[in-house]
C-alpha positions in Angstrom: 122.6 -13.4 19.5 122.7 -17.2 19.1 120.5 -18.9 16.6 117.6 -21.1 17.7 118.0 -24.9 17.9 115.9 -26.8 15.5 114.2 -30.2 16.0 116.7 -32.1 13.8 119.6 -30.7 15.9 117.9 -31.6 19.1 117.3 -35.2 17.9 120.9 -35.6 16.7 122.2 -34.2 19.9 120.0 -36.5 22.0 121.2 -39.5 19.9 124.9 -38.6 20.6 124.3 -38.0 24.3 122.4 -41.3 24.6 125.3 -43.1 23.0 127.7 -41.4 25.4 125.6 -42.3 28.4 125.4 -45.9 27.2 129.2 -46.0 27.5 129.2 -44.1 30.8 126.9 -46.8 32.1 129.7 -49.3 31.6 131.9 -47.3 34.0 134.9 -48.4 31.9 137.5 -45.7 31.2 139.0 -47.8 28.4 135.7 -47.9 26.6 135.4 -44.1 27.0 138.9 -43.7 25.5 138.1 -46.1 22.7 134.6 -44.8 21.8 135.0 -41.1 22.5 138.7 -40.5 21.9 139.4 -39.3 25.4 142.7 -39.1 27.2 143.1 -41.7 29.9 143.1 -39.2 32.8 139.9 -37.6 31.7 138.2 -41.0 31.1 139.2 -42.1 34.6 138.0 -38.8 36.1 134.6 -39.2 34.5 134.2 -42.8 35.8 135.2 -41.6 39.3 132.6 -38.8 39.0 129.9 -41.2 38.0 130.8 -43.4 40.9 130.4 -40.5 43.3 126.8 -40.0 42.2 125.6 -43.6 41.4 125.9 -47.0 42.8 127.7 -49.5 40.6 124.6 -51.6 39.9 122.4 -48.6 38.9 121.7 -48.4 35.2 122.4 -45.0 33.7 120.3 -43.5 30.9 118.8 -40.3 29.6 115.1 -39.5 29.2 113.8 -41.1 26.0 113.4 -38.8 23.0 109.6 -38.5 23.4 110.1 -37.1 26.9 113.5 -35.5 26.7 112.5 -32.0 25.8 109.2 -31.8 27.7 109.6 -29.5 30.8 109.3 -31.3 34.1 108.1 -30.2 37.5 110.8 -27.5 37.8 110.0 -26.1 34.4 113.2 -27.5 32.8 113.3 -30.4 30.4 115.4 -33.5 31.3 117.5 -32.8 28.3 118.1 -29.2 27.3 119.8 -28.3 24.1 120.5 -24.6 23.5 122.5 -22.4 21.1 125.5 -20.5 22.4 127.2 -17.4 21.1 130.4 -19.3 20.8 129.0 -21.7 18.2 128.6 -25.2 19.6 125.2 -26.3 21.0 125.2 -26.6 24.8 123.5 -29.6 26.5 122.4 -30.2 30.0 121.2 -33.8 30.5 119.6 -35.1 33.7 121.1 -38.5 34.3 118.6 -41.2 35.2 119.5 -44.1 37.5 117.3 -47.1 36.9 114.9 -44.9 34.9 114.5 -42.4 37.8 115.9 -38.8 37.9 119.1 -38.5 39.8 121.0 -35.5 41.1 123.7 -35.5 38.5 123.6 -33.3 35.3 125.8 -34.2 32.4 127.1 -31.0 30.6 128.1 -31.5 27.0 128.7 -29.5 23.8 127.7 -30.6 20.3 129.7 -29.0 17.5 129.3 -29.4 13.8 132.1 -30.6 11.7 131.9 -31.4 7.9 128.1 -31.7 8.2 128.2 -34.1 11.1 127.8 -33.3 14.8 130.3 -34.4 17.4 130.0 -34.5 21.1 132.3 -32.9 23.6 132.2 -33.8 27.3 132.4 -30.8 29.6 131.6 -32.0 33.2 129.1 -33.7 35.5 127.7 -31.6 38.3 124.5 -31.2 40.3 
């Protein structure tokens, strides 16, 4: 059974995901490669996926920390951080467009390494 996620882990995961979405908002594959050490093909694919969900002028973000983990109308929080049996923390983040919930959900993992957490992109889906 996976261990529970504590508040510190949630806050750190949210900070990493917020930084990642800040780069996603640029829709720049070179920035993704530079800032998140992604292969060019993956960075391009991510930008294409973002473009399939959002118009170029829409500003992407996550729910702010104060609201991120509060369940919404459907009972799920806009940012969900959960423990997995495999070790890394899983994350499902509702992407906001101009501050409003969109259809796209960003799926990430957060893994510990030498006392620091690092973010791993999984996919964007709905």
